N, C-alpha and C positions, 0 to 999 in steps of 0.2 A: 262394345255399347252399340248399337245398329244405327244406320244413317242410309242417306238414300238424295240422290240428287247433290245440290250444294249443301250439303252438309246440316242435311236438315235431321234433327232428332227424332225420329219415331218411339224411340225406349225412353218414353218417359211415364209419369205417375198419372192416374184418372184427373186429379186434380192438383195444377200446378201455382195455381194464385186465385186468393181471393179477393177481390177488390168492392170497393162499395160506390154506388151512385148516389152523390149526394144530395139530388134532387129526390130521391124517390127515400129520402131517411124521415124515420119518425120527427114528431116533435124534439128537437136537442134537449128543452129541459124535460123530458118525461122520460119515465124507462122505457127502453132500456139503455137510451142513449144516457146518462145520469152515470153508466157503470165506467169505470177506466177500463177495461178491455175491450168494451164493446167501442168508446170512444176512441182508443188507438186502431182499432179495426177500420173502424170509420176515414180515419185520418190517412192512416199508413197502407191499409191492405193488410194480408198479408200472405207468405210464398210460403206452400206445403211441402215439406220434405218427404220423398219418397219412403215407404214403410211405414214405422209408427209412430203418431206422433199424441204424446199427454199433453195433456192440457191441465197441473194440479192446483188447487187453491180451494180457498175455505168455503161453505155455504154464503151466497149472493156477490162472488167475487167475479159469475158471469161467465164461467166454464161449460155449465152445462147448456146456457142462450144462445153461447157462441155453435154451440158443437151442433145444436136445434136448428140455429140458421142455415148452418152450411147444409146440413142435411136436406133440407126445404129446397135449399137452391138447385141442388144437386135432383131432386124429383122428389125424393124421400117424405112416406106420412112425418109429421111432426110426434104419434105418436108412437112409431117403429111398422118395420117392415122392408120391402123390397121397393124397386122399380116400377115392380110387376103386379103390385099388391096398395092400395092406397084406403084407410078406412081412419074415419075418426067419432069420437066419442061427446065430447065437448069440447071445441076449439081454445085452447088458454095461451098458443104461441106469440109471442111478440111478432110485432112487422117486419122487424129486419131480416127475414130473406128475401122479401121485396126488394130491397136496397141492392142486394148481391148479388157477382156476377162471378163465375167461376171461370177460369180458362182450364179449361180441359186439353188434358195430354193427346198429346198426337199419337193416334193407334194405340191408344187404352182401351181397357173395357170399358163399357157403359153400365154394366153391371152395380149392383152398388145395396146396402140393408143399413138399415137405422137400427140398434138394438137399445132397447131403454127399459130397466128393472121396471121400473114405476108403472109401467102402461100394458103389461107382458098379457095380461089375463085377457083384455081385451081385443088383442094383437090372435091369442089362441082361438079368439072365439070366434073373430071374423074368418082366418084360415081353415080351421072346421068347416065353416059355411060355406066358404068358396071353392075351397082348395088352390087356391093362388098363392103368390107368394114365394116361388120354389125358383132357381133359375135352371136355364133351359136343359131337358132331361132327365133333370133329379126326380126319383120317384116318390111317389108323396110319403110323406113321414107316419110317424105314432102320431095318436091323440095327445096333445099336451094337458090337456086339463086333468088326466090320468095320472102323470108326473107329480113327485113333486118339484116343490120350487126349485131348486137347485138343479136336479135331473132333468127337468126340461130347458133351463136357460144352456146347459149343457148341449142339451141334443139340437136346441137350436142352433149353437155355434159349430157342431159336425158338418149338420146337413146344411147349412147357409153361407159360410164362409170356406166354403172347400173350392172356390175359383178366384181366378184374379177380377178384381171392382173394387166398391169405392165404401167402406163400412166403418159407419160413423156407433160409438158406443157413448151413452151415458151412464157413465157409475156403474158400470157392470159388476162390480164386486159385492154390491147389496145384496145379489142373490147368492154369493159364492162362499163353501168356506175356504178354509185356508191353501187346501191343497186342492180343493175345486180353479180356485183361484191361479195357483200355479200351474192348473189343466189349462186354463187359456192364455198363459202368458207363450204356453206351448202351441196353442191354436196362432194365437197373434203372429208368432215366429214363422210358424208354417206360411201362413195368406202375404208376407211380406218373402219369403223363399219364391211365392207365385206371383212374385211383383205387385200382386196387392197393395193396396193405401187406405190404413188406418187413421181415423182420428179419433182421441179417446181422451174425455173427459174424466178424472177420477180421482177418489180419496184414499187409494192404497198405493201404501210404500212399498208393495208387493208387485205388484204391476208397474211403476212407475222403475223398477229394477231393472226392467227389460235390457239385454244389453242391446246395443245400437241403436235404442229407441232415441226424439228429439223429444226434452220437457222442454215444455213452458209453463213459469210459474204466472199464477195468474191474482192477478191482488190489488191493493189501491194504488199500484204505481202503473196499472195495468200487465200487458206482457211483456215477461223479459227471459231468454233461454237459461236453461242453466243443466248442472248436475246430480244427478241423484244426492251426492251425500251435502249439497247445496243446499236442498229443499230446507222451507222451514216444517215442513211436515214429516220429511223422516228425521230431524232434529229431536222435533216433539216427540214421537214415536221413541225412538231411544231413550232421552231423559224419562220417560215414561215408566218404558221398562226397567229400566235400572232401578227406580225407585219410583214405584207409583203414591205411595202414601202421599210425596212431596205435592202431588196435585192432586189427591183425592180430598186431601184436609180441608184443602181453601173452596170445595165443593159440595164437602159434606157437616164442615164445621157451622157452627151460628144457625 
């Protein structure tokens, strides 16, 4: 670990801590403040570890809302893209990002990227029209609209996640097959090895199994650190694959 002067640590990730200005928070009686994970963030803040952090939880648990708000506080578009290109088609994000303060890592890269599967089509159009959204020195890549959804997604990972920085992902597995999801694990491992930092909301037990990752389970309890084996998601998938009929009869009968 590098240091300078009076033991000042310059070997820090892009985001060390997320804190909240209570005076800037949305109405505490309205969404998203009624979501336990968001309320916990507002109360306690959140320390982000170096490397990869996964937020894992059910739909509506608040994991995507948290990733979106942190991405926006970092200077990224809520619809995806880099710190160099911002676009919007229809604002739908919460007001949480305006209340967030990010403590940046000393000496860390300012490059960042937000990747979310549900808005990639609009981002492809924006990039093709402007040519923006690339790291410094990166040559212009292919025309993403001419590729399949999964192929274009992996190409974005290859060309945008190749330098140290802060990377936010919202359920990236939605665009990927099993083998492509494994390829994403490899990309994230390379990002971490280059001292990049990742915050990812996911439903994927494949992604969450990445060695060395920090896992925060999101639910009615708020946020809690856990392990892959202890995730409710993993336990359900194991039980389903062992005996799918036990689950399917409840949704198909009657």
